[in-house]
Residue frames as a rotation matrix with the C-alpha (Angstrom) as fourth column:
MET 1
0.747 -0.655 -0.119 -22.15
-0.356 -0.242 -0.903 24.95
0.562 0.716 -0.414 -18.57
LYS 2
0.118 -0.753 0.647 -20.01
-0.993 -0.090 0.077 24.24
0.001 -0.652 -0.758 -15.51
TYR 3
0.400 0.056 0.915 -20.80
-0.343 0.935 0.093 20.53
-0.850 -0.351 0.393 -15.61
ILE 4
0.992 -0.091 0.090 -19.79
0.115 0.338 -0.934 20.30
0.055 0.937 0.345 -19.30
VAL 5
0.412 -0.888 0.202 -16.43
-0.684 -0.448 -0.575 21.88
0.602 0.099 -0.793 -18.51
LEU 6
0.058 -0.363 0.930 -15.96
-0.915 0.353 0.195 19.54
-0.399 -0.862 -0.311 -15.56
ILE 7
0.759 0.286 0.585 -16.88
-0.080 0.933 -0.352 16.43
-0.646 0.220 0.731 -17.58
VAL 8
0.893 -0.451 0.014 -14.50
0.027 0.024 -0.999 17.29
0.450 0.892 0.034 -20.42
SER 9
0.244 -0.831 0.499 -11.76
-0.864 -0.421 -0.278 18.29
0.441 -0.363 -0.821 -17.98
SER 10
0.526 0.017 0.851 -12.13
-0.618 0.695 0.368 14.94
-0.585 -0.719 0.376 -16.20
TYR 11
0.938 -0.185 0.293 -10.95
0.327 0.749 -0.576 13.09
-0.113 0.636 0.763 -19.31
PHE 12
0.582 -0.751 0.311 -8.02
-0.069 -0.427 -0.901 15.44
0.810 0.503 -0.301 -19.92
ILE 13
0.312 -0.443 0.841 -6.95
-0.948 -0.201 0.247 15.31
0.059 -0.874 -0.482 -16.26
GLY 14
0.691 0.020 0.723 -7.02
-0.236 0.951 0.200 11.52
-0.683 -0.309 0.662 -16.43
SER 15
0.942 -0.286 0.178 -5.00
0.273 0.338 -0.901 11.62
0.198 0.897 0.396 -19.65
ILE 16
0.550 -0.795 0.257 -1.99
-0.801 -0.589 -0.107 13.30
0.237 -0.147 -0.960 -18.00
PRO 17
0.750 -0.260 -0.608 0.65
0.128 0.959 -0.253 10.50
0.649 0.112 0.753 -18.22
PHE 18
0.750 -0.442 0.493 2.48
-0.662 -0.482 0.575 11.03
-0.016 -0.757 -0.653 -14.94
ALA 19
0.642 -0.525 0.558 4.37
0.184 0.813 0.553 7.73
-0.744 -0.252 0.619 -15.23
TYR 20
0.548 -0.411 0.728 5.67
0.817 0.076 -0.572 8.68
0.180 0.908 0.378 -18.67
ILE 21
0.735 -0.230 0.638 6.57
-0.143 -0.972 -0.186 12.23
0.663 0.045 -0.747 -17.56
ILE 22
0.751 -0.445 0.489 8.39
-0.559 -0.033 0.829 11.06
-0.353 -0.895 -0.273 -14.43
GLY 23
0.630 -0.520 0.577 10.27
0.543 0.826 0.150 8.36
-0.555 0.219 0.803 -16.36
LYS 24
0.546 -0.384 0.745 11.48
0.653 -0.362 -0.665 10.94
0.525 0.849 0.054 -18.87
LEU 25
0.675 -0.216 0.706 12.35
-0.344 -0.938 0.042 13.69
0.653 -0.271 -0.707 -16.37
VAL 26
0.734 -0.338 0.590 13.91
-0.588 0.119 0.800 11.58
-0.340 -0.934 -0.112 -13.62
LYS 27
0.184 -0.664 0.725 15.69
0.028 0.741 0.671 8.82
-0.983 -0.103 0.155 -15.52
GLY 28
-0.276 -0.302 -0.912 15.48
-0.807 -0.443 0.391 9.80
-0.522 0.844 -0.122 -19.17
ILE 29
-0.959 -0.020 0.282 13.60
0.095 0.916 0.389 6.63
-0.266 0.400 -0.877 -20.13
ASP 30
-0.361 0.900 -0.246 10.34
-0.788 -0.153 0.596 5.88
0.498 0.409 0.765 -21.91
ILE 31
-0.508 0.156 0.847 8.49
-0.696 0.505 -0.510 3.87
-0.508 -0.849 -0.148 -19.28
ARG 32
0.600 0.795 -0.086 6.54
-0.654 0.427 -0.624 2.21
-0.460 0.431 0.776 -22.11
GLU 33
0.571 -0.465 -0.676 9.72
-0.530 0.419 -0.737 0.54
0.626 0.780 -0.007 -23.35
VAL 34
-0.610 -0.792 0.033 11.10
-0.506 0.358 -0.785 -0.93
0.609 -0.495 -0.619 -20.12
GLY 35
-0.815 0.235 0.530 9.95
-0.417 0.399 -0.817 -3.48
-0.403 -0.887 -0.227 -17.58
SER 36
-0.364 0.790 0.493 6.30
0.518 0.612 -0.598 -4.42
-0.774 0.038 -0.632 -18.04
ARG 37
-0.870 -0.053 0.490 5.97
0.452 -0.482 0.751 -1.58
0.196 0.875 0.443 -20.63
ASN 38
0.200 0.978 -0.062 2.97
0.888 -0.154 0.433 -0.33
0.414 -0.141 -0.899 -18.71
PRO 39
-0.536 -0.393 0.747 2.93
0.150 -0.915 -0.374 3.44
0.831 -0.089 0.550 -18.03
GLY 40
0.623 0.782 0.031 1.80
0.026 -0.060 0.998 3.08
0.782 -0.621 -0.057 -14.45
ALA 41
0.589 -0.338 0.734 2.98
-0.786 -0.451 0.423 3.42
0.188 -0.826 -0.531 -10.86
ALA 42
0.830 -0.242 0.503 4.13
-0.055 0.861 0.505 -0.20
-0.555 -0.446 0.702 -10.47
ASN 43
0.660 -0.600 0.452 6.45
0.715 0.315 -0.625 0.01
0.232 0.735 0.637 -13.47
VAL 44
0.462 -0.481 0.745 7.85
-0.273 -0.877 -0.396 3.33
0.844 -0.020 -0.536 -12.29
PHE 45
0.782 -0.121 0.611 8.40
-0.597 0.134 0.791 1.78
-0.178 -0.984 0.033 -8.85
ARG 46
0.738 -0.474 0.480 10.50
0.392 0.880 0.266 -1.00
-0.549 -0.008 0.836 -10.40
GLU 47
0.415 -0.558 0.718 12.27
0.889 0.081 -0.451 0.85
0.193 0.826 0.530 -13.20
VAL 48
0.309 -0.305 0.901 12.83
-0.010 -0.948 -0.318 4.34
0.951 0.089 -0.296 -11.74
SER 49
-0.844 -0.534 0.046 12.70
-0.094 0.063 -0.994 4.12
0.528 -0.843 -0.103 -7.93
PRO 50
-0.410 0.715 -0.567 10.30
0.890 0.448 -0.078 3.28
0.198 -0.537 -0.820 -5.09
PHE 51
-0.557 0.171 -0.813 9.99
0.349 -0.840 -0.416 6.98
-0.753 -0.516 0.408 -4.21
TRP 52
-0.773 0.233 -0.590 8.92
-0.585 -0.621 0.522 7.95
-0.245 0.749 0.616 -7.72
GLY 53
-0.765 0.547 -0.340 6.67
0.259 0.745 0.614 4.90
0.589 0.382 -0.712 -7.97
ILE 54
-0.358 0.617 -0.701 4.79
0.896 0.015 -0.444 6.01
-0.264 -0.787 -0.558 -4.86
THR 55
-0.632 0.071 -0.771 4.72
-0.082 -0.996 -0.024 9.58
-0.770 0.048 0.636 -6.19
THR 56
-0.893 0.296 -0.340 3.21
-0.342 0.047 0.938 8.32
0.294 0.954 0.059 -9.46
PHE 57
-0.568 0.706 -0.423 0.60
0.734 0.667 0.128 6.35
0.373 -0.237 -0.897 -7.51
ILE 58
-0.380 0.403 -0.833 -0.43
0.604 -0.574 -0.553 9.46
-0.700 -0.713 -0.025 -5.53
LEU 59
-0.729 0.058 -0.682 -0.68
-0.431 -0.812 0.392 11.55
-0.531 0.580 0.617 -8.69
ASP 60
-0.833 0.434 -0.344 -2.66
-0.112 0.475 0.873 8.90
0.542 0.765 -0.347 -10.58
PHE 61
-0.496 0.649 -0.577 -4.90
0.868 0.376 -0.323 8.38
0.007 -0.661 -0.750 -7.55
SER 62
-0.512 0.241 -0.824 -5.52
0.204 -0.898 -0.389 12.14
-0.834 -0.367 0.411 -7.43
LYS 63
-0.929 0.169 -0.330 -6.54
-0.367 -0.297 0.881 12.17
0.051 0.940 0.338 -11.10
GLY 64
-0.559 0.741 -0.372 -9.40
0.407 0.636 0.656 9.85
0.722 0.216 -0.657 -10.25
PHE 65
-0.370 0.378 -0.849 -10.30
0.920 0.022 -0.391 11.47
-0.130 -0.926 -0.356 -6.94
ILE 66
-0.822 -0.101 -0.561 -10.45
0.209 -0.969 -0.132 15.20
-0.530 -0.226 0.817 -7.71
PRO 67
-0.871 0.491 -0.026 -13.05
-0.258 -0.411 0.874 15.44
0.418 0.768 0.485 -10.56
PRO 68
-0.119 0.899 -0.422 -15.87
0.453 0.428 0.782 13.46
0.884 -0.098 -0.458 -8.85
PHE 69
-0.344 -0.070 -0.936 -15.03
0.927 -0.181 -0.327 15.10
-0.147 -0.981 0.127 -5.52
LEU 70
-0.959 -0.025 -0.282 -15.51
-0.014 -0.991 0.136 18.54
-0.283 0.134 0.950 -7.11
ALA 71
-0.627 0.773 -0.098 -18.72
-0.099 0.045 0.994 17.37
0.773 0.633 0.048 -8.80
MET 72
-0.048 0.602 -0.797 -20.12
0.841 0.456 0.293 16.28
0.539 -0.656 -0.528 -5.44
LYS 73
-0.586 -0.241 -0.774 -19.05
0.684 -0.658 -0.314 19.53
-0.434 -0.713 0.551 -3.78
LEU 74
-0.954 0.243 -0.176 -20.92
-0.299 -0.807 0.510 21.42
-0.018 0.539 0.842 -6.52
ASN 75
-0.385 0.842 0.377 -24.02
-0.191 0.327 -0.925 19.28
-0.903 -0.428 0.035 -5.79
LEU 76
-0.490 0.162 -0.856 -24.23
-0.871 -0.059 0.488 18.11
0.028 0.985 0.170 -9.38
HIS 77
0.598 0.795 -0.098 -26.53
-0.799 0.602 0.008 15.28
0.065 0.074 0.995 -10.44
PRO 78
0.369 -0.443 0.817 -25.27
-0.353 0.746 0.564 11.76
-0.860 -0.497 0.119 -9.55
ILE 79
0.812 -0.066 0.580 -24.94
0.521 0.531 -0.668 10.91
-0.264 0.845 0.466 -13.25
ILE 80
0.775 -0.564 0.286 -22.54
-0.281 -0.712 -0.643 13.85
0.566 0.418 -0.710 -13.68
VAL 81
0.408 -0.615 0.675 -20.60
-0.845 0.026 0.534 12.66
-0.346 -0.788 -0.510 -10.64
ILE 82
0.568 -0.145 0.810 -20.31
0.154 0.986 0.068 9.17
-0.808 0.086 0.582 -12.17
LEU 83
0.887 -0.236 0.398 -19.10
0.390 -0.082 -0.917 10.60
0.249 0.968 0.019 -15.48
CYS 84
0.601 -0.675 0.428 -16.51
-0.657 -0.722 -0.216 12.68
0.455 -0.151 -0.878 -13.62
ALA 85
0.337 -0.453 0.825 -15.35
-0.647 0.526 0.552 9.49
-0.684 -0.720 -0.116 -11.88
ILE 86
0.650 -0.001 0.760 -15.28
0.373 0.872 -0.317 7.27
-0.662 0.490 0.567 -14.97
LEU 87
0.972 -0.165 0.170 -13.68
0.094 -0.388 -0.917 9.65
0.217 0.907 -0.361 -17.48
PRO 88
0.413 -0.891 0.187 -10.36
-0.899 -0.366 0.241 10.07
-0.146 -0.267 -0.952 -15.62
VAL 89
0.079 -0.337 0.938 -9.97
-0.172 0.922 0.346 6.28
-0.982 -0.189 0.015 -15.77
VAL 90
0.792 0.242 0.561 -10.81
0.502 0.265 -0.823 6.33
-0.347 0.934 0.088 -19.48
GLY 91
0.879 -0.477 -0.009 -8.26
-0.428 -0.778 -0.459 9.11
0.212 0.408 -0.888 -19.92
HIS 92
0.176 -0.840 0.513 -5.59
-0.787 0.192 0.586 7.19
-0.591 -0.507 -0.628 -18.05
ASN 93
0.130 -0.069 0.989 -6.18
0.192 0.981 0.043 3.99
-0.973 0.184 0.141 -20.01
TRP 94
0.202 -0.003 0.979 -6.53
0.978 0.048 -0.202 5.73
-0.046 0.999 0.012 -23.39
SER 95
0.108 -0.262 -0.959 -4.58
0.432 -0.856 0.283 8.96
-0.895 -0.445 0.021 -23.03
ILE 96
0.949 0.254 0.185 -4.87
0.286 -0.451 -0.845 11.56
-0.131 0.855 -0.501 -25.78
PHE 97
0.620 -0.776 -0.114 -1.26
-0.750 -0.629 0.202 12.49
-0.229 -0.040 -0.973 -24.97
LEU 98
-0.407 -0.745 0.528 0.02
-0.497 0.666 0.556 8.94
-0.766 -0.037 -0.641 -25.63
LYS 99
-0.697 0.189 -0.692 -1.85
-0.673 0.163 0.722 8.34
0.249 0.968 0.014 -28.90
PHE 100
0.282 0.951 0.127 -4.80
-0.901 0.217 0.376 6.86
0.330 -0.220 0.918 -27.02
ARG 101
0.192 -0.266 -0.945 -2.74
0.300 0.932 -0.201 4.28
0.934 -0.245 0.259 -25.19
GLY 102
0.144 -0.115 0.983 -2.09
-0.771 -0.636 0.039 4.21
0.621 -0.763 -0.180 -21.46
GLY 103
-0.800 -0.519 0.301 -1.84
-0.573 0.511 -0.641 2.30
0.179 -0.685 -0.706 -18.22
GLY 104
-0.750 0.476 -0.460 -4.04
0.425 0.879 0.216 -0.24
0.507 -0.034 -0.861 -16.51
GLY 105
-0.192 0.724 0.663 -6.02
-0.236 -0.690 0.685 2.34
0.953 -0.025 0.303 -14.54
LEU 106
0.019 0.223 -0.975 -5.77
0.762 0.628 0.158 0.72
0.647 -0.746 -0.158 -11.10
SER 107
-0.720 -0.382 -0.579 -4.53
0.681 -0.548 -0.485 3.79
-0.132 -0.744 0.655 -9.19
THR 108
-0.912 0.396 0.109 -6.93
-0.328 -0.861 0.390 6.14
0.248 0.320 0.914 -10.96
SER 109
-0.117 0.886 -0.448 -9.86
0.040 0.455 0.890 3.75
0.992 0.087 -0.089 -10.44
LEU 110
-0.221 -0.050 -0.974 -9.00
0.919 0.324 -0.225 3.58
0.327 -0.945 -0.026 -6.75
GLY 111
-0.954 -0.170 -0.247 -9.03
0.243 -0.920 -0.309 7.37
-0.174 -0.354 0.919 -6.50
ALA 112
-0.629 0.777 0.017 -12.38
-0.447 -0.379 0.810 7.62
0.636 0.502 0.586 -8.28
ALA 113
0.026 0.644 -0.765 -13.92
0.386 0.699 0.601 4.92
0.922 -0.311 -0.230 -6.10
PHE 114
-0.525 -0.305 -0.795 -12.56
0.844 -0.067 -0.532 6.48
0.109 -0.950 0.292 -2.90
SER 115
-0.981 0.158 0.112 -14.22
-0.160 -0.987 -0.006 9.78
0.110 -0.024 0.994 -3.71
ILE 116
-0.259 0.953 -0.155 -17.65
-0.613 -0.039 0.789 8.11
0.746 0.300 0.594 -4.05
ILE 117
0.831 0.506 -0.233 -17.57
-0.183 0.643 0.743 5.13
0.526 -0.575 0.627 -1.67
PRO 118
0.095 -0.924 0.369 -14.59
-0.803 -0.290 -0.521 5.66
0.589 -0.247 -0.770 0.68
VAL 119
0.118 -0.032 0.993 -15.38
-0.856 0.504 0.118 2.98
-0.504 -0.863 0.032 3.28
GLU 120
0.874 0.279 0.398 -16.00
-0.057 0.871 -0.488 0.23
-0.483 0.404 0.777 0.72
THR 121
0.774 -0.620 -0.130 -12.92
-0.255 -0.117 -0.960 1.32
0.580 0.776 -0.249 -1.24
LEU 122
0.007 -0.786 0.618 -10.65
-0.985 -0.113 -0.133 1.05
0.174 -0.607 -0.775 1.81
ILE 123
0.331 0.191 0.924 -11.93
-0.510 0.860 0.005 -2.47
-0.794 -0.473 0.382 2.51
VAL 124
0.985 0.072 0.154 -11.47
0.094 0.526 -0.846 -3.51
-0.142 0.848 0.511 -1.13
ALA 125
0.528 -0.849 0.020 -7.97
-0.635 -0.411 -0.654 -1.96
0.564 0.332 -0.756 -1.17
PHE 126
-0.085 -0.532 0.843 -6.92
-0.932 0.341 0.121 -4.10
-0.351 -0.776 -0.524 1.81
VAL 127
0.605 0.370 0.705 -8.43
-0.127 0.919 -0.374 -7.20
-0.786 0.137 0.603 0.18
PHE 128
0.961 -0.253 -0.110 -6.63
-0.112 0.004 -0.994 -6.45
0.252 0.967 -0.025 -3.09
LEU 129
0.232 -0.940 0.250 -3.29
-0.896 -0.307 -0.321 -5.85
0.379 -0.150 -0.913 -1.35
ALA 130
0.046 -0.161 0.986 -3.58
-0.715 0.684 0.145 -9.07
-0.698 -0.711 -0.084 0.67
LEU 131
0.785 0.326 0.526 -4.48
0.095 0.776 -0.623 -11.15
-0.612 0.539 0.579 -2.41
PHE 132
0.852 -0.506 -0.138 -1.78
-0.326 -0.304 -0.895 -9.51
0.410 0.807 -0.424 -4.52
LEU 133
0.023 -0.883 0.468 0.96
-0.995 -0.066 -0.075 -10.11
0.097 -0.464 -0.881 -1.93
TYR 134
0.250 0.160 0.955 -0.26
-0.418 0.907 -0.043 -13.67
-0.873 -0.389 0.294 -1.41
GLY 135
0.969 0.165 0.185 -0.06
0.099 0.429 -0.898 -14.25
-0.227 0.888 0.399 -5.15
LYS 136
0.578 -0.815 -0.045 3.42
-0.638 -0.416 -0.648 -12.73
0.509 0.403 -0.761 -5.39
ILE 137
-0.043 -0.582 0.812 4.69
-0.923 0.333 0.190 -14.89
-0.381 -0.741 -0.552 -2.53
ARG 138
0.306 0.258 0.917 3.23
-0.037 0.965 -0.259 -18.02
-0.951 0.046 0.305 -4.14
LYS 139
-0.684 -0.618 -0.388 4.43
-0.309 -0.236 0.921 -16.75
-0.661 0.750 -0.030 -7.53
LYS 140
-0.821 0.521 0.235 1.02
0.438 0.309 0.844 -17.33
0.367 0.796 -0.482 -9.10
GLY 141
-0.658 0.594 0.464 -2.28
-0.538 -0.801 0.262 -15.47
0.527 -0.077 0.847 -9.02
VAL 142
-0.686 0.501 0.527 -5.18
-0.410 0.333 -0.849 -16.27
-0.601 -0.799 -0.023 -6.73
VAL 143
0.584 0.810 -0.064 -7.17
-0.479 0.280 -0.832 -16.99
-0.655 0.516 0.551 -9.89
PRO 144
0.016 -0.631 0.776 -5.55
0.370 0.724 0.582 -19.81
-0.929 0.278 0.245 -11.91
GLY 145
0.093 -0.057 0.994 -4.18
0.993 0.080 -0.089 -18.58
-0.075 0.995 0.064 -15.21
LEU 146
0.784 0.183 0.594 -4.14
0.270 -0.961 -0.061 -14.90
0.560 0.208 -0.802 -14.23
THR 147
-0.331 -0.927 0.175 -1.22
0.277 -0.273 -0.922 -12.87
0.902 -0.256 0.347 -12.93
PRO 148
-0.493 0.111 -0.863 -1.25
0.870 0.046 -0.491 -11.90
-0.015 -0.993 -0.119 -9.23
LEU 149
-0.928 0.098 -0.360 -2.19
-0.056 -0.991 -0.124 -8.32
-0.369 -0.095 0.925 -10.18
VAL 150
-0.625 0.717 -0.308 -5.06
-0.562 -0.139 0.815 -9.18
0.542 0.683 0.490 -12.54
GLY 151
-0.346 0.473 -0.811 -6.34
0.461 0.838 0.292 -12.02
0.818 -0.272 -0.507 -10.33
ALA 152
-0.667 0.051 -0.743 -6.39
0.704 -0.283 -0.652 -9.84
-0.244 -0.958 0.152 -7.22
GLY 153
-0.910 0.317 -0.267 -8.13
-0.371 -0.910 0.184 -7.10
-0.185 0.266 0.946 -9.20
ALA 154
-0.521 0.735 -0.433 -10.84
-0.232 0.366 0.901 -9.45
0.821 0.570 -0.020 -10.50
VAL 155
-0.292 0.380 -0.877 -11.64
0.815 0.579 -0.021 -10.78
0.500 -0.721 -0.479 -7.02
SER 156
-0.822 -0.103 -0.560 -11.57
0.447 -0.725 -0.524 -7.26
-0.352 -0.681 0.642 -5.56
TYR 157
-0.811 0.581 -0.076 -14.21
-0.498 -0.616 0.610 -6.01
0.307 0.533 0.788 -8.00
PHE 158
-0.204 0.739 -0.641 -16.46
0.231 0.673 0.702 -8.90
0.951 -0.005 -0.308 -6.96
VAL 159
-0.436 -0.033 -0.899 -15.89
0.898 0.048 -0.437 -8.01
0.058 -0.998 0.009 -3.31
GLY 160
-0.992 0.038 -0.116 -16.78
-0.035 -0.999 -0.026 -4.41
-0.117 -0.022 0.993 -4.17
PHE 161
-0.456 0.879 -0.138 -20.19
-0.334 -0.026 0.942 -5.47
0.825 0.476 0.305 -5.49
ILE 162
-0.078 0.393 -0.916 -20.85
0.714 0.664 0.224 -7.49
0.696 -0.636 -0.333 -2.34
LEU 163
-0.697 -0.273 -0.663 -19.92
0.690 -0.506 -0.517 -4.51
-0.194 -0.818 0.541 -0.14
ILE 164
-0.900 0.421 0.113 -22.22
-0.327 -0.824 0.462 -2.19
0.287 0.379 0.879 -2.09
ILE 165
-0.079 0.894 -0.441 -25.09
0.046 0.445 0.894 -4.58
0.996 0.051 -0.076 -1.37
VAL 166
-0.162 -0.066 -0.985 -24.11
0.919 0.355 -0.174 -4.87
0.361 -0.933 0.003 2.31
PHE 167
-0.802 -0.234 -0.550 -23.85
0.460 -0.829 -0.318 -1.09
-0.381 -0.508 0.772 2.73
ARG 168
0.119 0.976 0.180 -27.08
0.864 -0.013 -0.504 -0.62
-0.489 0.215 -0.845 0.76
GLU 169
-0.703 -0.434 -0.564 -25.67
0.085 -0.838 0.538 1.91
-0.706 0.330 0.626 -1.67
ASN 170
0.234 0.867 -0.440 -27.87
-0.381 -0.334 -0.862 3.46
-0.895 0.369 0.252 -4.36
LEU 171
0.771 0.190 0.608 -28.28
0.410 0.581 -0.702 2.40
-0.486 0.791 0.371 -7.99
TYR 172
0.888 -0.450 -0.092 -25.79
-0.399 -0.658 -0.638 4.99
0.226 0.604 -0.765 -9.22
THR 173
0.147 -0.864 0.481 -23.04
-0.861 0.128 0.493 3.29
-0.487 -0.486 -0.725 -7.23
PHE 174
0.269 0.030 0.963 -23.79
0.209 0.974 -0.089 -0.03
-0.940 0.225 0.256 -8.95
VAL 175
0.963 0.121 0.239 -23.66
0.260 -0.206 -0.943 1.75
-0.065 0.971 -0.229 -12.31
PHE 176
0.621 -0.784 0.016 -20.32
-0.784 -0.621 0.022 3.33
-0.007 -0.026 -1.000 -11.39
LEU 177
-0.058 -0.668 0.742 -18.73
-0.565 0.635 0.527 0.02
-0.823 -0.389 -0.414 -10.42
ALA 178
0.531 0.333 0.779 -20.20
0.403 0.710 -0.577 -1.73
-0.746 0.621 0.243 -13.48
PHE 179
0.982 -0.189 -0.018 -18.61
-0.120 -0.544 -0.830 0.89
0.147 0.818 -0.557 -15.74
LEU 180
0.278 -0.928 0.247 -15.27
-0.908 -0.170 0.383 0.50
-0.313 -0.330 -0.890 -13.97
ILE 181
0.019 -0.209 0.978 -15.39
-0.053 0.976 0.209 -3.23
-0.998 -0.056 0.008 -14.64
LEU 182
0.838 0.351 0.419 -16.36
0.394 0.144 -0.908 -2.64
-0.378 0.925 -0.018 -18.28
ILE 183
0.777 -0.604 -0.176 -13.39
-0.625 -0.706 -0.334 -0.32
0.078 0.369 -0.926 -18.72
GLN 184
-0.059 -0.839 0.541 -11.03
-0.774 0.381 0.506 -2.93
-0.631 -0.389 -0.671 -17.30
VAL 185
0.317 0.245 0.916 -12.52
0.301 0.890 -0.342 -5.64
-0.899 0.385 0.209 -19.52
LEU 186
0.993 0.056 0.104 -11.94
0.117 -0.352 -0.929 -3.42
-0.015 0.934 -0.356 -22.56
ARG 187
0.529 -0.848 0.041 -8.43
-0.849 -0.527 0.047 -2.54
-0.018 -0.060 -0.998 -21.39
HIS 188
-0.440 -0.714 0.545 -7.39
-0.728 0.639 0.250 -6.12
-0.527 -0.287 -0.800 -20.63
GLY 189
0.523 0.818 -0.239 -9.55
-0.787 0.357 -0.503 -7.79
-0.326 0.451 0.831 -23.29
ARG 190
0.242 -0.495 -0.834 -6.76
-0.674 0.533 -0.512 -9.83
0.698 0.686 -0.205 -24.87
SER 191
-0.785 -0.575 0.228 -5.61
-0.540 0.456 -0.707 -11.26
0.303 -0.679 -0.669 -21.56
ILE 192
-0.259 0.788 0.558 -9.19
-0.706 0.240 -0.666 -12.14
-0.659 -0.567 0.494 -20.62
VAL 193
0.634 0.474 -0.611 -9.86
-0.773 0.423 -0.474 -13.86
0.034 0.772 0.635 -23.97
LYS 194
-0.193 -0.809 -0.555 -6.61
-0.599 0.545 -0.586 -15.79
0.777 0.220 -0.590 -23.62
TRP 195
-0.799 -0.081 0.596 -7.57
-0.582 0.352 -0.733 -16.87
-0.150 -0.933 -0.328 -20.11
ILE 196
0.199 0.965 0.173 -11.04
-0.782 0.262 -0.565 -17.99
-0.591 -0.023 0.807 -21.26
LYS 197
0.518 -0.062 -0.853 -9.54
-0.718 0.511 -0.473 -20.05
0.465 0.857 0.220 -24.08
GLU 198
-0.554 -0.809 -0.194 -7.02
-0.520 0.519 -0.679 -21.69
0.650 -0.275 -0.708 -21.77
ARG 199
-0.717 0.370 0.591 -9.77
-0.513 0.295 -0.806 -22.50
-0.473 -0.881 -0.021 -19.29
ARG 200
-0.925 0.379 -0.031 -11.99
0.198 0.549 0.812 -23.69
0.325 0.745 -0.583 -22.18
ILE 201
-0.598 0.742 -0.302 -14.94
0.187 -0.237 -0.953 -21.70
-0.779 -0.627 0.003 -20.86
């Protein structure tokens, strides 16, 4: 019974729209209607303040970190742990509190990954940050046709798979990362299709 409660709670925890709440409480704005219109930490950073953007990142990161961390502490089956890591990201991207719309899931994905594979996640985070900043400085993504954020994210997921092989992680870790990628493909489907058409792939 405890694992059912934890699995269901994982989605609802992930669904808490901290960016939307902070935008409303701090500045009286709907974060979905300003800037990039994405209810995430980066948009809060730009449209509310750096302090509240960082606060949003920490809260969204925690949404992804806490459920799988608790599942591991309770010595639950690896599949349950994976579900508790994936569902907060699903909740963030398709929040029940925002009519099943949400953010891009980067911060929450990072929290979920850090709880399961901390060393690999730290390496990937540094790679992502370096590629993202490089893209911003050059004013174009590291992957032609993609924004600096999406391009850095795509390369980082590939690096993640390589690191899992290098560190000889188990099959469940591959499944976890594969599901994270699937969620991002579903979330950013239109942008990906547009990119494929422009590249004529």
